[in-house]
C-alpha positions as CSV (number, residue, x, y, z in Angstrom):
1,M,0.2,0.0,-0.2
2,I,3.1,2.2,-0.1
3,E,3.2,4.6,-3.2
4,G,4.5,7.9,-4.2
5,Q,7.1,9.5,-2.3
6,A,7.1,7.1,0.6
7,S,7.7,4.1,-2.0
8,E,10.5,5.8,-3.3
9,F,11.9,6.6,0.4
10,V,11.5,3.1,1.3
11,F,12.6,1.1,-1.6
12,A,15.2,3.3,-2.6
13,Q,16.8,4.6,0.6
14,L,16.2,2.3,3.6
15,P,18.1,-1.2,3.7
16,K,16.3,-4.6,3.3
17,E,16.7,-5.9,7.0
18,V,14.3,-2.8,7.7
19,L,11.7,-3.8,4.9
20,S,11.5,-7.0,6.9
21,D,10.7,-5.4,10.5
22,Y,7.4,-3.6,10.7
23,H,8.1,-1.7,13.7
24,E,11.4,-0.6,12.4
25,L,9.6,0.7,9.0
26,T,6.9,2.6,10.8
27,S,9.5,4.1,12.8
28,E,11.5,5.3,9.8
29,L,8.5,6.5,8.1
30,T,7.4,8.5,11.0
31,R,10.7,9.8,11.6
32,R,10.8,11.0,7.6
33,Y,7.4,12.3,7.3
34,R,6.1,13.3,10.7
35,V,4.9,16.7,11.4
36,I,6.6,18.5,14.4
37,E,4.0,20.6,16.2
38,T,4.6,22.3,19.3
39,S,2.7,25.0,21.4
40,R,4.6,27.9,19.5
41,S,3.9,26.2,16.3
42,F,0.2,26.2,17.0
43,A,0.2,29.7,18.5
44,A,1.6,30.5,15.1
45,K,-1.0,28.9,13.3
46,F,-3.8,30.8,15.7
47,S,-2.3,34.3,15.4
48,R,-2.6,33.8,11.5
49,R,-5.9,31.8,11.2
50,N,-8.7,33.8,9.5
51,Q,-12.1,32.9,8.2
52,K,-12.0,31.2,4.8
53,H,-14.5,32.3,2.3
54,G,-17.5,30.4,2.3
55,E,-16.6,29.0,5.9
56,K,-19.2,29.1,8.5
57,A,-18.7,31.1,11.7
58,E,-19.3,28.0,13.8
59,D,-16.5,26.2,11.9
60,Y,-14.3,29.3,12.3
61,A,-15.0,29.7,16.1
62,A,-14.5,25.9,16.7
63,E,-10.8,25.8,15.2
64,L,-9.7,29.1,16.7
65,K,-10.6,27.2,20.1
66,R,-8.5,23.9,19.0
67,L,-5.6,26.1,18.2
68,Y,-5.6,28.2,21.8
69,D,-6.2,25.1,24.0
70,K,-2.9,23.5,22.0
71,A,-1.1,26.7,21.9
72,H,-1.8,28.0,25.4
73,K,-3.0,25.5,27.9
74,Q,-2.2,27.1,31.2
75,R,-3.8,30.5,30.6
76,D,-6.8,31.6,32.7
77,R,-10.7,31.8,31.3
78,S,-10.9,35.5,30.9
79,T,-7.8,35.6,28.9
80,R,-9.0,32.8,26.8
81,D,-12.2,34.5,26.0
82,E,-10.7,37.7,25.2
83,D,-8.1,36.5,23.2
84,L,-10.3,34.1,21.2
85,V,-13.2,36.8,20.7
86,R,-10.1,39.4,19.6
87,R,-8.7,36.9,17.0
88,F,-12.3,35.8,16.0
89,L,-13.5,39.5,15.2
90,D,-9.8,40.5,13.5
91,G,-10.4,37.5,11.2
92,L,-13.8,37.6,9.9
93,V,-14.2,38.3,6.1
94,D,-17.6,40.1,6.3
95,Q,-16.5,43.6,7.5
96,E,-19.8,45.0,8.2
97,V,-20.6,42.2,10.5
98,K,-17.4,42.7,12.4
99,F,-18.3,46.3,13.0
100,E,-22.1,45.8,14.0
101,V,-20.9,42.8,16.8
102,E,-17.6,44.8,17.9
103,Y,-19.1,48.0,18.4
104,H,-23.0,47.5,19.3
105,K,-22.8,44.0,21.0
106,E,-20.0,44.0,23.2
107,P,-19.5,40.4,23.5
108,R,-18.0,38.7,26.2
109,N,-16.7,35.2,25.2
110,I,-16.7,33.7,21.8
111,D,-19.9,31.8,22.1
112,E,-21.8,35.2,22.2
113,V,-19.7,36.5,18.9
114,V,-20.9,33.4,17.2
115,F,-24.3,34.0,18.1
116,H,-24.5,37.7,17.5
117,V,-22.8,37.1,13.9
118,V,-25.2,34.4,12.7
119,N,-28.1,36.1,13.8
120,F,-27.1,39.3,12.1
121,I,-26.4,37.6,9.0
122,Q,-29.8,35.7,9.2
123,T,-31.6,39.2,9.7
124,R,-29.7,40.7,7.0
125,I,-30.5,37.9,4.5
126,G,-34.2,38.2,5.3
127,I,-34.6,42.0,4.8
128,K,-32.4,41.6,1.5
129,S,-34.8,39.0,0.6
130,D,-38.0,40.9,1.5
131,R,-36.9,43.8,-0.3
132,E,-36.3,41.8,-3.4
133,Y,-39.6,40.3,-3.2
134,K,-40.8,44.0,-2.8
135,H,-39.2,45.1,-5.4
136,A,-40.2,42.5,-8.0
137,T,-43.8,43.0,-7.0
138,R,-43.5,46.7,-7.8
139,R,-41.8,46.1,-10.9
140,A,-44.6,43.7,-12.0
141,Y,-47.2,46.2,-11.1
142,T,-45.3,48.9,-13.1
143,T,-45.0,46.7,-16.0
144,D,-48.4,46.0,-15.7
145,E,-49.4,49.6,-16.1
146,H,-47.5,50.1,-18.9
147,D,-48.9,47.3,-20.5
148,D,-52.2,48.8,-19.9
149,E,-51.2,52.1,-21.4
150,F,-49.6,50.6,-24.2
151,S,-52.9,48.7,-25.1
152,E,-55.1,51.8,-24.7
153,E,-52.5,53.6,-27.0
154,C,-52.7,50.8,-29.7
155,E,-56.8,50.9,-29.0
156,T,-56.4,54.5,-30.3
157,E,-54.3,53.9,-33.0
158,R,-56.6,51.1,-34.4
159,A,-59.8,53.3,-33.9
160,A,-57.9,56.3,-36.0
161,C,-57.2,53.8,-38.6
162,R,-60.7,52.5,-38.6
163,V,-61.9,56.2,-39.2
164,V,-59.5,56.8,-41.9
165,T,-60.7,53.4,-43.6
166,D,-64.2,54.6,-43.2
167,Q,-63.5,57.9,-45.1
168,K,-62.0,55.8,-47.7
169,R,-64.8,53.6,-48.2
170,S,-67.5,56.2,-47.9
171,T,-65.8,58.5,-50.5
172,P,-67.4,57.9,-54.3
173,I,-65.2,58.7,-57.0
174,M,-66.7,58.8,-60.7
175,S,-64.7,56.6,-63.2
176,E,-63.2,58.9,-65.9
177,N,-63.1,56.4,-68.6
178,T,-66.8,54.9,-68.8
179,G,-68.5,58.0,-66.4
180,S,-70.6,55.2,-64.5
181,D,-70.9,55.5,-60.9
182,I,-68.5,53.0,-60.2
183,V,-67.1,53.4,-56.9
184,K,-63.1,53.0,-56.3
185,Q,-61.2,53.4,-53.1
186,P,-59.4,57.1,-52.9
187,T,-55.7,57.4,-52.6
188,D,-53.3,59.2,-50.6
189,Q,-52.9,61.9,-52.9
190,E,-56.2,62.4,-53.3
191,L,-57.2,62.3,-49.7
192,L,-54.3,65.0,-49.2
193,K,-55.9,67.3,-51.4
194,T,-59.4,66.9,-49.8
195,L,-57.5,68.0,-46.5
196,I,-55.8,70.8,-48.1
197,S,-59.0,72.3,-49.4
198,R,-60.8,72.0,-46.1
199,I,-58.0,73.5,-44.5
200,E,-57.8,76.6,-47.0
201,K,-61.9,76.8,-46.5
202,L,-61.3,77.2,-42.7
203,E,-58.7,79.7,-43.2
204,E,-61.0,81.8,-45.3
205,E,-63.8,81.3,-42.5
206,N,-61.1,82.5,-40.1
207,K,-60.2,85.8,-41.9
208,H,-64.0,87.1,-41.5
209,L,-64.0,86.4,-37.9
210,Q,-60.9,88.2,-37.5
211,R,-62.2,91.8,-38.3
212,R,-62.4,94.9,-36.6
213,P,-65.2,94.9,-33.8
214,P,-67.7,97.7,-34.5
215,T,-66.7,101.0,-33.8
216,R,-70.1,102.8,-33.2
217,D,-69.0,102.7,-29.2
218,V,-65.7,104.1,-30.0
219,E,-65.0,107.8,-28.5
220,C,-62.6,110.2,-30.6
221,F,-60.3,112.2,-28.1
222,R,-60.2,114.7,-30.3
223,C,-63.6,115.8,-31.2
224,H,-65.1,113.6,-28.6
225,Q,-67.5,112.1,-31.2
226,T,-68.4,108.7,-31.4
227,G,-68.0,106.2,-34.2
228,H,-64.2,106.8,-35.4
229,Y,-61.1,106.7,-34.0
230,A,-58.6,109.9,-33.5
231,R,-56.2,108.9,-36.7
232,D,-59.4,109.0,-38.6
233,C,-60.6,112.3,-37.4
234,S,-61.6,114.9,-39.8
235,L,-59.7,117.7,-37.5
236,N,-56.6,116.0,-38.8
237,Q,-57.5,116.7,-42.4
238,T,-58.5,120.2,-41.6
239,R,-55.2,121.1,-39.5
240,N,-53.1,119.7,-42.5
241,K,-54.9,122.2,-45.2
242,S,-54.4,124.9,-42.8
243,F,-50.6,124.5,-42.7
244,P,-49.3,124.5,-46.0
245,T,-45.7,123.3,-46.6
246,K,-42.9,124.6,-48.4
247,S,-41.0,123.2,-51.7
248,N,-38.6,121.5,-49.4
249,G,-41.1,119.9,-47.4
250,A,-40.7,122.0,-44.1
251,T,-43.8,123.6,-42.2
252,P,-43.2,127.5,-41.5
253,S,-44.7,127.1,-38.1
254,R,-45.1,124.1,-35.5
255,E,-48.0,122.8,-34.0
256,H,-49.1,123.7,-30.3
257,L,-48.0,120.8,-28.0
258,N,-51.4,120.6,-26.2
259,E,-53.5,122.3,-28.9
260,R,-54.5,125.4,-26.8
261,G,-51.5,127.2,-26.5
262,A,-47.9,128.1,-27.9
263,S,-45.1,125.3,-28.1
264,L,-42.5,125.5,-25.2
265,E,-39.8,124.6,-27.9
266,L,-40.3,128.1,-29.5
267,R,-40.0,129.6,-26.2
268,G,-36.6,128.1,-25.6
269,R,-37.8,125.9,-22.7
270,S,-37.3,122.3,-22.5
271,C,-40.0,119.9,-23.4
C-alpha cells in the first residue's frame, strides 16, 4: 500500500533489514514524514488563522478554540475568552458584521460572538429577500400599468385607422373612362388634396372672423364724437390744410403741443 514519495523513500533509501521489520519500518516513516507540532507552532497558526471564504462562523470558532487550547494550555478563562473574541473578530471576512458586533453588542466570550454574527447574517438575508420580493412586485405592477397604457395607445391607433378606412370607403369617385357610378377607393394623394381644400376653407372663414370690432361705441379724443378713432378724425385733415408746406417739405410753423397754447420749444424751454 506504500506509494508515491513514501515508496521511493522505502525501496530506494532504506536497507532490506528494515523492510522485513514492521516496527522499524513504521518508525523510519514517522521520523521521515512526521509533522512537528509544538505550542509555539499552534500559537503561530492561531495568530494567522482567518476565516476562509465560504466557511461558517461556527466552524471558524471551533478551529480557533482547538488551536488556542493547544497553544496556551495554562492561561486562565478570562484571558482565553478575550483572546478568542479578538482573534475571531479580526479574522472575519465580512467587515460589516464585524463592525456591528464589535461596536454594538460587546460580547464577553466567543460563544456570544458566534451567536450575534449568525443572528445578524440571517436577519440581513431576510431583509434583503424581503426587499427583492417587494421590488419584484412593484416592478411587475409597473409593467402591468405600462402594458395597460400601451394597449390603450394601440386601441386609439386602431380606432384612428378604422376612421380613415371608413372615410376612404365612403368617398365615391366617378370613373373617368366610362363615366359610370363605379366607386373606387381614393388614393393617398386624393385624400391629401381633400384635406388641403378643407384647411383653405377654414382659413377663409377665419379671416372674416378676425375683422375689426364695430366702432359705434368708440369715442374720439380730439372731437369727442363716437364712431371713429382719433387717427381717422376729420380735424386732422383740416389742420393739415391750414398749414401749407414749403417746397422742401418743411412746415413754416409748429403745432401746439397741447393744441391750446404756444409750443414750449419755441419759447426756449425744455420739453
